[in-house]
N, C-alpha and C positions, 0 to 999 in steps of 0.2 A: 947485556942485559935487556935492552931495549924492544929487542924483538921480542921477549916471551911475555906472556901473559897470563897470568892467574887464572883458573876459570871460577865464575862465581856460581858455586854448586849452593848454595842457601836459595838463591833467586832462582836458578833450573828450576828445584823440589818444590819453594811454594807453587810456580807456575802452574805446576803439575798437580796442586792439590795436600803435597805430601810437608807434613810436620813431625820430624823428626827428634820427638822429644827425649831420645834416648844418645841420640847423637850428641845434641848440646848441653846434656848433663857429662856426658864424658869430656867435653871442652870446657865445661867448667872447671872442672877438675884437673888440666893441663899442668903441667911446669914444666921451669927449664930442665931440659936433656930428652923430657918424651919425643915419640916420635908422632907424628900427623902425615897422612898421605892428600898429596896435591895434585889437582891435575894441571898440568902446566903445556898450555897451548903455543903454537907459532905461529907471527905472523904471517912469515915467509913458509913455499909449500904448501902439498894438497893436504898433511897428514895435520889430523883435528887435534894430538895432543897425544898426551902421557901421564899416567898417575902414578906418583913416585913419592918413598917415603920422603920425609924431610925432618931433621932431629931440630928441635926450639931451642934457639939458644937466647931470647929475650921475649918477653911479655912485656905489654907494657896496655892496661887495658885490653880492650880487642883489637890491638895490632899485636902480629907477633915479626920475629927475627927466625930466620933458620939458616939450614945449610942443607945442601942436598944431601940423603944418605947412600947412594948409588948414582950411577952416571946413565943417561938418559941413555934410550937405544934409537928413537926418533931423530930420523936424520934434520929434520925441523929446528930440533934443539942440541945439535952435534958441539956446538960453542959454550955449555954449560959442562962441568967435572965436579964429580964427586967433591963435594965442602963447597961447592959455588952457595952463596948468600942468594936468600931464597926473603921477600917480606911480603907480607900475608895478612887477612884478618878472619876473624873465626866465621866471616858469610863463605869462605873458599876453601874450608876445611874440607874433604871428600870425604873422610875416613880417620879413625884412631885404631892403628893395630890394638889387636890384642893383646893386654900386658901379661908380660912373660910369670909364672906360677909365683918365684921369687916377691914380685910387687903386690901382689893378692895379699899375699900373708899378712 
């Protein structure tokens, strides 16, 4: 996993003057078992990266552990598999997929 980097989405947004208050609220409500989307980058190859769903397995403050919910299609990320572990922070979260209807009730 040494060649994989999780993109700092929050830093990118802030440099563009984007303050996503709704996303911050969604992140504060995350619990174990929820899904987030992260953009994974490869240090090798010319492909910039791929945004993938990750299921959260542990939360410690702003630090998260999770596992890939799908296998990457990007050649530079080909060593990753379904279930590969990923560590990330709130700054890395690209988006929170809309919850299923049953979760909203």
